[in-house]
N, C-alpha and C positions, 0 to 999 in steps of 0.2 A: 504494500500500500504506500501511498504518497507520504512524504514527510510533513511535519507540521508547517503551517503557513508562515512565511516570512513577511515583514512589513511591505506593503505595496507602495510604490513611489507616488502614486496618485492619492494615497491616504484612504483608499476604499476599505481596506481590511486592517484589523489588528492581527497580531501574530497568530493567535489560535482561533480566530473567528470561524474559520471553516469547520473545525472540529466541534466548536460550540454549537454550530448549526446542525451538525450530525447528531449530537446529543439531544438538542431541542426537538428534532424530529421524533426521536424515540420517546422522549418524555411527554410529548403531546399526543402520544398514541398513534403514531403513524402506521403501525402494523395492525391496529384494531379496525376490523371491518366486519360487522355483523353478517353472518351467513356468507362471508367472502369466499369460502371454499367451494361454494356451489355455483355451477354455470348459470348464465343469465338467459332465462327464457325470453324469446322474442327478439333477441339481437340479430341484426342483419350482418351476415358474413360478406364483407366487400368482395366484389368480383375480382379485384386485384389483390386479394389477401395474400397470395403465395409469392414469395420471391426466393432468390438463391444467389449465393456468392460465387463469382466466376473469376477466372484468370486465363491467360493463354501462355504462349512460349515463343521462342525465336522463330520456329518454323511457321511460315504464313498459313500453311494448310491446317494448322491446329485451330485457327479461328473458325473455319468452316465446321470442323468437328464439334466444337463447343456450341456453336449456333445450332447445329443439327440436334444436339442433345436438348437444348432449350425448347426447340420446336416439338420434340417428342414429349417433353415434360408438360407442355402446354403453359409455359411460364413466359411472361412478357416483361417482368420486372426483375432487374438484376442489380446486385451491389458489387462494385468493383473498387479495389484498392489502387491508389495512384500516388507515386512518390517521385523523388527528384529524377531518378534515371528512367522513369516511365515515359517522359516527354520525347526523348530521343530514341526510345527502344520499342519493343513490341507492344508495350502497354498502350501507346498512342495509336498504333495501328489497329489493335484489337478494339479499343474504344470507338474509333471511327467506324469499324465494321458493325459493332453493335448498334450504334446510332443510325447508321445507314440502313439497317434492317428494321428499324422502327422500335427497338427495345427501349424501355424506360429505365434509365440508369441512375441509381443512387451512387454517386462517386465519392468515395472516402479519400480525402486528401490527408496525407500524413508525412511528417518529416522522418528521415532515417533516425533510428534510435540515438546514434552518436550526435546528431544535430539537436534532437529533443533534449538531450542531457545538458546542452549549452544554450538553451533558448533564452537565457537571461543576457546573452552577449549581443551587442548591437549588430555585429556582422552576421550572426546567425539569424537574427530577426529579419535583417534585410533580405537574406537569401530566401527565407520563408515567404516574405511578402512578394518577392519577385516570382517565385514558383506559383503561388496562388493566383497572382494576376495573369500569368501566362496561360495557366489552365483555363481560367474563366474567360479570358479573351478568345481562346480558340474553341472552347466547347460549351461555355456557360449557357448560352441561349438554348441549347439542345438537351441539356440535362434535366432530369426530373427534379433532382435535388443534389446538394453537396453536403456531405457529412464531415464535420470536424470533430475529432476525438478518436482516441485509440486506446481502448481498455485502460482508461485513465486512472482506475483504482488499482492497477498492477504496474508498479514502477519498473519491474524487471523486464516486462514485455514492451511497455510503451516508450521507455527511455526518459520520461519526464521525472525529474528529481523532486519536484515540489508542486503543490497546487498552483503557485504563482507562475511556474514555467508553463504549465498547460494554459492557464488563463491568459497569459501573454500571447501564446499562439492562437488561442480562441479569438481574442479581441482583434488581432491583426487580420485574421482570416475573415471573421464575421463582417467586419466593416466593408471588405471588398466584395463579399458575397452579396450583401445588401445593395451595394452600389451597382452591381450587375443585374439586380432584380431576380436573383436565383433563390430558390427555397433552401433554407438552412436547417440542417439536422445535427443533433449531438445530444449529450457529450460522449456517448458510447461507454457507459459503465458496463462492466462485465459481471456475470452471475447475478444473484439477487442480493444487492446491498443497498436498499433504498435510502438509508441515511446519506450515502454519497450522492445519489441522484438529487436528493433534496438540497444538499449543501452546494452542489455545483449549480443547480438551477437558481438557487437563492443568490449566489455570487453573480451569475449572469444577469439576473433581474436587477441587481443593484447598479449594474453598468448599462442597463437598457439593451442587453444583447441576448435576450432569450431566443432559443431556436423556434422554428416553425414546427419541427418534428422532434419529439423526445425519443432518443434511441438508447437501447439497452440490449446487451447480449443475454437473453434469458435462458441460461443453462439450468438443467435439473438432473444431469446425468449422474451426479454424485449420490443422489438418493435412489439410484438404480433404475426405478421405473417411473414413468411420467405421473402416475396418479398418487404417489406416496406423499405423505406429510413429511416435510423436511425436519430432521432431527438435529441438523448441524447448526441451526441458527441460535438456539438457546438451550441445547441439550435435550436428551430424550424425555426428561421429566416435563418439559414444556410443550412437547410435540402435539398432544391432543388439545392443549389449551389454545395455542396459536393457530393450529390447523393450516399451516403454510404449505398447501399443495400448489401445483402449477397454476390452477385456476385462480386461486387467491393471489398468487404472486403477480399474475398478469393484471388482475383487477387493481391491486395496490399501485402498480406502476401507472396504470391508466388514470386512477384517481389523482395521483401525484401530478400528472400532466395537466389535468383539469384545474387543479388548484393554482397553477401558474398561467392559466389561460392558453395552454398549448393544446391544439385540437387533435393532434395525432400522436400515437405511441407506436413505435416499431421495435420489434425484437430483430436485431440486424444480423445475428448469426446464432445458431445452436446446432449441436450434433452430439452423437454418442461415439466415442472412439472405440474401435474394435478391441484393443487390449483391455480397456476398462470393462467391457461386457464380458470378455472371456475370462476375467478373474472369477466369475461366478457361473457362467453358462457356456455351453459348448458351441452352439450354433450362432456365432457372433454376427455374421452377416444377416441371417434370418431374423435374429432378435433386433438388430439395428432397424430393419424394415418395420417390425412390429412397433417399436418405440417411436419411430418417425410418424407413423399413422396416428398413434394415440396422442402424441405431442401436438400434432397439427389439429386434430379434432378438439382437444381440450382447450388449446389457446383460442381457436375460432369460437368455441362455445362460451368462453369467459367474457367476451365483450370488452376486455381490457385493451386489446391490441387492434390496430387497424391493418397491420401487416406483420407477417412472420417470415423472415428469410432463413432458409436452411443453408448450411455451407460448411466447408467448401464443396463445390460440385465435383472436383477431381482431387483425390489425394489417396495415399496409401492407408492411413489410419481412419480418416473421417469421412471420405467422400462417398457420394452416391455412385461414383465411378472410380474404380481402382486404377491408379496410374501405372501399375505393372512393375514398379521398381522393387517392391518388397522392402523398401526403406522409408521410414517416416521423414517428414520435412525437417530441415535443420533448425527450425524455430517454431513457436506456437502459431498456428495459422489464424487463430482468433485475433492475434495482434497484427499480423501482416500476411496477406495472401495476394502476392503480386505475380506469381508464376507457377505454372504446373510443372511438376517433375516428370521424368520419363519421356517416352515418345507416344504421340497420340495414336499411332498404329497399334500400340499394345494396351490401350485402355480397355477395360472390361466393365460393363454395367453390373451393378450389384442389385440384389432384391430391393433395396431401399429406393433405387431409381424408379422401379415400377410402382412402388408404394406411393411415391410422391406424384407420379403421373395419375394414378387412380384418384387420389385425393383431389388433385386439381381439376379432374374431369367432373367430379360429382358434388363437391362441397362449395367452393366459392360462388357467390351470387345467390345463395340460399338464405333462408331465415331459420334460425335455430328455434325449434319448438320445445326443447327441454329434454331433461334426462328423466328416465323412468326410475323412480326410487325402488330398487329391488333388493337392497341390502349389500353387504360387503362382498367384493369380488366380482360382481356382475355389472357391466356397464352397458346401457342402452341409450344412445343419443339420437335424437330425431331432428332432421332438417327437411325443408321443403322449399320449392319454388313453384312457378305456375305450371310446370310440366310434370313434376314428379316429387314424391317424398322419398327420403333416404333415411334408413335406420342403420346406424353403425353399432355393432355388437361385439363385445369381447369380454373375456374373464381374465383375471390377473393371477400371477404366481402359480402357474400350472393347473389352476382350477378349471372346471368345465361345468357348463349348464346345458340342459336340453332345450334346443330351439322350439321343440314341440310343447314345452311347458310355458313358453313365452307367447307363441303365436298359434292361431288355429291351423289345422292341417290345410284348409282351403287357402288361407293367406300364404302359407309357405309354398304351396304348389303354384300360386300365381306370381310369386316374387321373382324378380331378376336378382341373382345372387352373385356378388363379385368378391373373390378373394382379393385382398388389397395388393397382392403381388402377381398372382397367376392370371388375373382377368376373370371373365365370366365363367362360373362353374356350371357343369351340366346338371347338377342337382345338389340339394342341401344335404350335407353329411349328417345333420341332426344335432351337431354340437356347437356351442359357443366356447371358444378356447382363447388362449393368449393371442392367437392370430386373428386380427379383426376381420370381420366380414361386413360388406355393405348389402343391405336388402332394399330393393327399389320397387315401388309401385306407382301407378298413376296418382297424380296429386289429389284427384277427387275420391279415391278409394278410402273408405273407412277401415282402418287396421287396428282393431282392439289389441291391447297388450295386457298380459296377466302380470300385474305388479307384484304378485305373491311369488313369482318364480325366483328360485335361488340356485346357487351353485350346488352341485351334488356333494354332500358332506363326505369329507375324507378322501375324495377322489382326486388323483393327479394324472394328467396326461402330458406326454411329450409331443407337443404340436410342432414338429419341425418341417412339415410339408414334404419330406423326402421319403419315398418308398411306400406311402400309403396314407390312409385316413382312419379315424376312429368311427366305428359304426355301433350305434346303440341298438340293443335287442330287448324286446319285451313280449311276453305271452301271459297267459292266465296265471301261471305260477312263478315263473322266473323272469328276472331281467338281468342284463349284463352288457358287456361291451367286447367287441373284437377289433383288432387292428389288421387291416388288409389293404391291398392295392386297389381293390374295386368292390362294388356291391356284390358281384358274382362270387368273388373269392371270399368275401365275408360270409355269404350264405353257405358256402362249402365248409368253411371252418366251423360255423355254428352246427352244421350237421354232425361233425365229428366230435366236437367238444361240449355240446349241450349236455347238461346233467342227465337228461332222459335218454340220450343217444350214445354217450361216450362209452367206449369199451371198458368194462369193469376191471379192477385190479385182480390179478391172479397169475400164478405161475411165474414165468421168467420176466414178465413186464413190471413186477413189483420192485421198486427201487428202495422203498423204506416203508415200514409200518410200525409206528410208535405213536407219539402225540399227533402226528400227521401221517396220512397214508399218501405216498407218492408213487405213481406208476407211469409208464410210457405208452404212447399210442402213436399210430402212423400220422404223419403230416400230409394232408390231402393236397397241399399247394406245392410243397417242396419234397418230393419223394426221397431225396438224399438225406433227409434229416427226420428225426422223430420229435414228438412233443412230450413234455412232462406235465402231468396233471397232479395238482396238490390239493388235498382236502383235509380239513381237521378230522382226526379220528376219535379223539377223546379229550375232554376237558374236565378239570376238577370243578366242583360245584361253585367255588369262589370265582374261578376264571369265567364260568358261564355268566355269572352276575356282572362281572366287570366288562366282559366282551359285549354284553347286551347294550351297553351305552357307548360302544365304539363302532367304527366301521368294521365290517367282517374281515376275517383273515384274508379272504380272497381279494377284497378291495385293497387292504393294506399292503399285500404282497405286490399287487399290480402297481399301486401308487409309489411304493418304495423303488421298484425297478425303473419306473418312468422318471422319477425325480433324479435317480442316479444318472440315467442316460441323458437327461436334460443338462446335467453338469459335466458331461463328457466322461463319465465313469461307467465302465462296461458291466452289464448284467445280461443274462440270457434274454433274448427278445421276448417281451411280453406279448402274448397272443390273445388272451381272453380272460374274463372273469364272469362268474355267474353267482347269483344269490337269490334266495326266496324273497318275494315281496314283503312278507310279514316280518322276516328276520327273527322270528321267535325261536327257530331252531338254529343255534349258533354253530352247529356242525354241518349244516347244509349250505356251504358256499365253496366255490371252486376257483382255482387259479391255474391258468394254462400258459406255459412258456416254452421256448425252445429247449430241447434236451441238450445240455452242455457236453455230454459224452464222457468218456473215460479219460480224464486228464487229471494230473496230480494237483493236490492242494498244498497250501503253505503248511498245513499240519503234517503232511507226508515229509516235506523237506525238513521241518523242525524236528520231527521224531528221528529222522535219519541223522541229523547233525547232533542231536542230544546223545545218540549212541556212539559218537566219536567220528562219524563220517565227515569228510571235508568237501565232498562233491556228490551231487545227486542229479540224475538225468543229464549229466554232462555240465552241470552248473555249479561253479565253486560257491562255497558258503558265503563269502563276503560279497560276491557279485549278486547273489540272491538277496542278501541283506540290504545292499545299497539300492537295488531296483525296487524292492518292497518299501523301503523307507521313503523313497521319492514318491511312490504311488500314494502311500498313506498321508504324506505331507500335503499332496495335492488334494486328496479327498477331504481331509480336515480343513484345509485352507479354503475350500469351497463351501464350508458350512455344513458338512455331513457329520452327524453323530450316529454311527451305525448301530450301536447298542447290542450287537450280537456278532462281534468281529472275531469269532473263533477262527483258528487257522483253517478248519475244514470248510469255512464259508468263503475263503479266498482261493479261487482256482488260478492255477499258473499255466499260461499258454506259452509254449517255448517255440520260437521261430527257428527256421532253418539256419539262421545266422546266430543262434543262441540268444536272440533278443527275448525279453520277457514282457509279457502283458498279463494283467490281472483282471479277473472277473469276479464280481461279488454275487453271492446267492443268499437265499433266506433273508429277504429284504423287508419283511413285515414290520420289524421293530424300529427301523431307521427313522431318525428325525432330521429335519432340514432347516437351516437358518440362512439369513441373508448376510451373515458375517462369519468369519472363521470360528471354528470350534474353540472353546476355552481349553486351557491346559487340563482342567479336571476331566472334561469330556474326552479329550484325547487319551489320557491315561486310562480312563474307564474302558475305552476300546482296546488299547494296546495290551492291557493286562490279560485280556482274553486271547489275543493273538499269540502272545508269548507263552501261554500256559504249557505247551508241550516242549518248549525250548529250555535247555539247561541254563543255569545262571551265567556260565561263561559266555554262552551265545547271547543271552539277554544283554550282558554288559556291552557287547560289540554292537548289536542291533540297535538298542536304545540309545547308545552313544551316538550312532549315526543320525538317528531321528532327532534327538534333542539338540545336537550340535547345530543343525540347520535352524533351530529356533534360538540360538545363542545360549543354550542351557547345557547342563551336564546331568548324568544319571546319578545324582546325589541321593542321600538317604530319604528326603521327603518324597522323592519320586519313586522310591523302591517300596514304600509302605503299601500302596494299593496292590502291588504284585504279591507281596508276602501274605496280605490278607486274603487275596483271591485264591492263592495256593491252599491256604488253611481251610477256607470255605469249601473248596472243591473236594479236598480230602475228607472233610467231615461229612459232606453229602454222600460220598461214595460209601463210607463206613455205615452210615445210617441206612442206606439202601441195600447194602450188602452185595452190590454188584457194580460193574462199570457201566457207564453210559453206552448205549448202542452207537455205532458209527453213523454219521450223518451222510445223506446222499450228496452227490456233487452234481445233481441234475437240475434242480429247480430253484426258483427265486424265493 
């Protein structure tokens, strides 16, 4: 952030007046907005609501490529960065091309960081004035607006060392912008830090230099998903009190503009970087597309913004188009985006590109009719114009809801349904998931909505759009779900795995019969593999009471496997689950997944090493330890607390090159969080994993694991292991027998 203010030569400020204004904003309740977290029913989404940040490169043919992308996206409003070397380089050429094609350009003028750091020097101020004058003289009359400001609350990115340095640049530029009759935008605060917006606008107002458009880069990627309340502003304990979700943030910024008489508020760039997504989830590009759609829908519904620019269009980490370099930009593109890296011939559109195009085709120019209040996790937003009404539906955090619970069968049959990425769908899959869908009807059609619809309790799906879809099944006695590539394949799977049709356990197909019975059946879709069916076999009376209030084991096994796969952690392919409607019989539920086959488990390795072996299946002990440690660190780092991480539940797949991959089974107990697992949860998992390993081996393995966390296997971390050993020995003595070996076949 910027340093405290120094005295202004014109006597406008005192030394700390800027930060006094920041504090005054908070004390006056600037964040207080009753019902501010709720979208604004009746707001008009401007026809020019969508924009995007663009740049080009030295090759003149790159200009045509970018303009082609813009035409595909259906975007006519772009934001472009322009600095000192742009006038004599490809920037001037590209800007001329955009203006020649009729695009509306918001041109952000910015000094190089080295010049911004010295803005107090007269020679630097003169160069800045001359640059602004030259740009306005050549392009000013054709520009939609000029933006002055460059992430002004981030000194490291902008270069400005103090508030005065930026205000000097602002005053020099704004006077010339006004003289040329061009619309002025600024100050380009980044993230959600409205005290800074307020203080900057207050300072500009004192000088009579307020902008026509209030600009802010409204990021929310650090709260992971667009709908979440931000816990970073005042801590988790204030999250529910402030309710600072994306909608409220946009409305707060819009209200701030209104308080200064500024008629428009733009979010001038926002994006989710792929590395940040992949810290938690596996399908980074797919999730980027989901988040883009949900971000644009929520900001449009907020009524707080008149335009939202996405950006950058092309880049390796952030772009709707991959630049093909495999390398991130050398600097933060939110601060300066003047050139695309790579070669335009190697650019590749990402799913987010199609998501943006779908939003632009269906939402701008509509009126927001409101959100249907259905409860946590399920979002239904309604828009309409003179031609059609559009409903956008999604669930959050891997949850799912039945579209048939929301709409009538007739309305679903008559709807045009669009995946936000793949385009128009042949038919409704029946589920609302993390992947938003647009349902369209004629404007005059009455479409009733069941506001009592909810997400299915305890159910998680991995909606990654690759390899198939989820199909819901229901008959007089059973209901469930299958994952298949098509409706026809789903029907074939149901025939084989339906509880009334599945081949019963018996003979060689029984894999285990204890608390659960697990057996194998033929896979009707993939003849080369078999399926594993898992069903509770017996439950103690107290477990029956407890399980009556939880999702069934079948659903929990399915959900655990899907949550793992959503995070990029392997588990045998979930195929189906079934349960009785009444759920009174806690033993009548089924989970079906791919049979993992006869492959070794970590328990097999650890038992061999505990007997003195140094190599097993051609894998050296320390190589297995290191690979397993890396796998479990990644699993725990992605918020997984497995709760049944016995060595037998970790299967080891050995590649031809001796590479190791791990697969988790018996997934019903796992719990999942949006932050890394605590050290206590990690040790709770690891004490089970290491049970069959001797103490010398534990020293080495746990040393590897804890070293990555900056810790050592000291006595406080050994206590849970000693306790678990004692507990296991005691249980065996009381039972008078050893536990039966677990299967390696099912989740």
